[in-house]
Phi, psi and omega in degrees: 000128184285143175274114182301335183276359185247129175253122178252119184205162178295139173278156181230178175300336185297333181274001196306308188294317175295320175300314181292320180285328180282318178308313179300308176308312178306314179298326190277317184286315179236068179300340187280333197263005181229150176278347179267161180239170179289327180299318183292317190283336184279016173288350184072032186273000182296326183292312178296327174299303190282340173297336186270001174269168333291155180221122190310326186255013178208115194207159175231130171262145174239147169255122186245128176241114182055045180073002181265134177278119183242351174196158194225153172203108178266165180215135177227125178272144174295149176252336182287143188313312186280345176236019177289355174284355187243157172217174183226132175270138182214162174060030186289125175199136174234138186301138180321313186287349189251003178283157181082009184247004187086002183292320178298316173300319180292317177300313179297313177310299179313309178303307179293323171302316190286323179294317181289358170278348182281118189318305195284335190289118180257323184216142184240127183257152173206163171225146188219125176306131190296337188279347181271081191295324180301312188285326174297324165295324169300309183301315182295315181301338184269342178116005168291136179254140167288122180235012173169172175220133177262118175287144188045046180290335188233142175213116175223131179054044173088351185258140178249150173231138174267147182243129173279144172255124193231150176215158177224141187256139178304314186287357179247006186267000000 
């Protein structure tokens, strides 16, 4: 069920400043959940990144509450011919004060629906830190299936995190 106070839409270059700020907040709030680091993200690349949007195989959905960006979910389609039927959900994040209202589910649903509209896409992959039980439950309740766990998938300051690898197939959606 959609939250009427939340607008979900694809981000454009006009959203670059809010995107950059929320992306950095995500890395500060949950550094263990992302492959990127604050050091890498502080390059100011969000404007260059978002200027390349929209692109049918590469997009970021945003959740807005009263005009303020409170959630993100990215998608990237593979480009090589033999794996172009796959894409990856990345960078899923909802601000802590906006959690518990179904925004993550809305973002995920919008992203998966948008991705499966791409003609070649047959499966969507994602990875999630095994300690993030809320995210694991969200993805499983949405129909993603775990197909493996990558041990020590992420490492920062001598600490490791394992990641569950998950997939959803278009014909099961």
